[in-house]
C-alpha positions in Angstrom: -42.6 -39.2 26.7 -45.2 -36.8 26.7 -45.2 -32.9 26.0 -47.5 -30.0 26.7 -47.0 -27.4 24.0 -47.6 -23.8 25.3 -49.9 -21.3 23.6 -47.4 -19.3 21.6 -46.4 -22.3 19.6 -48.7 -23.4 16.9 -50.9 -26.5 17.6 -49.5 -28.2 14.5 -46.2 -28.8 16.6 -48.4 -31.5 18.4 -48.8 -33.3 15.2 -45.0 -33.0 14.5 -44.2 -34.4 17.9 -46.5 -37.2 17.5 -45.2 -38.2 14.3 -41.8 -38.2 15.9 -43.1 -40.6 18.4 -43.8 -38.4 21.3 -47.4 -38.0 22.8 -48.5 -34.4 23.0 -51.1 -31.9 23.8 -51.6 -28.1 23.2 -52.5 -25.7 26.0 -55.7 -25.0 23.8 -57.0 -28.2 25.1 -57.0 -27.3 28.5 -60.3 -25.9 30.1 -59.2 -22.4 29.9 -57.0 -22.7 26.7 -54.6 -20.1 25.9 -55.9 -18.0 28.8 -54.5 -20.7 31.3 -51.9 -19.0 33.7 -48.4 -20.1 33.6 -48.5 -21.5 37.2 -51.6 -23.6 36.2 -49.7 -25.0 33.4 -46.9 -25.9 35.4 -49.0 -27.6 37.9 -50.8 -29.4 35.4 -47.6 -30.5 33.6 -46.0 -31.8 36.7 -49.3 -33.7 38.0 -49.7 -35.5 34.6 -45.8 -36.0 34.0 -45.7 -33.6 31.1 -42.7 -31.8 29.6 -43.6 -28.1 28.8 -42.6 -27.0 25.5 -42.4 -23.2 25.1 -40.6 -20.2 23.8 -41.5 -18.1 27.0 -38.6 -17.4 29.1 -40.8 -17.1 32.2 -41.0 -20.8 32.3 -37.2 -21.0 32.3 -37.2 -18.6 35.4 -39.8 -20.6 37.1 -38.0 -23.9 36.3 -34.8 -22.7 37.6 -35.9 -20.8 40.7 -39.1 -22.8 41.9 -38.3 -26.2 40.1 -41.6 -25.8 38.1 -42.3 -27.2 35.6 -40.3 -30.1 36.7 -39.1 -30.7 32.9 -39.0 -28.1 30.3 -37.9 -27.8 26.4 -37.2 -24.2 25.8 -37.2 -23.3 22.3 -34.7 -20.2 21.8 -34.7 -20.0 18.0 -36.1 -16.6 17.7 -38.6 -15.8 15.2 -38.4 -18.5 12.6 -41.0 -19.9 10.2 -43.2 -22.9 11.4 -41.8 -25.0 8.8 -38.2 -24.5 10.0 -39.2 -25.0 13.7 -41.0 -28.4 12.5 -37.8 -29.5 10.6 -35.7 -28.7 13.8 -37.8 -31.0 15.7 -37.9 -33.8 13.3 -34.2 -33.6 12.8 -33.4 -33.6 16.6 -36.3 -36.0 17.8 -33.7 -38.8 18.7 -31.5 -36.5 20.4 -34.5 -34.9 22.5 -35.5 -38.5 23.7 -31.9 -39.3 24.6 -31.2 -36.2 26.5 -34.4 -36.1 28.4 -33.4 -39.7 29.8 -31.0 -37.9 31.9 -31.9 -34.1 31.6 -34.8 -32.3 32.9 -34.3 -29.0 30.8 -33.4 -28.9 27.2 -32.8 -25.7 25.3 -33.1 -25.9 21.4 -31.6 -22.8 19.2 -30.8 -22.9 15.5 -27.6 -24.4 16.2 -28.6 -27.4 18.1 -29.8 -28.8 21.7 -28.3 -28.4 25.0 -29.3 -30.7 27.8 -29.2 -29.8 31.4 -29.0 -32.4 33.9 -31.4 -32.8 36.8 
């Protein structure tokens, strides 16, 4: 399972995902970095079989309407400290792995994770 972390999330999240056993890259590593348009991020993620990790609801709308990106991990925690976000990822890593076996869209809030089937 591989993730593409969007620009508004800290690049340190890639390290947290890696330590949880997931391959990940940050949008900053793309040729145009955090200036990469959402449609390009979606196309790249779909081509490389990456799951987009984001807080940006625009990706939700694109996923629901256009099916792009194909797989989405939407973080709806609101403004929380990075440490809290990292703890949520660590504590829910197994759930994320299991849910993405049958789901193409996960939403993680402060209360837990909801998976939406393909």
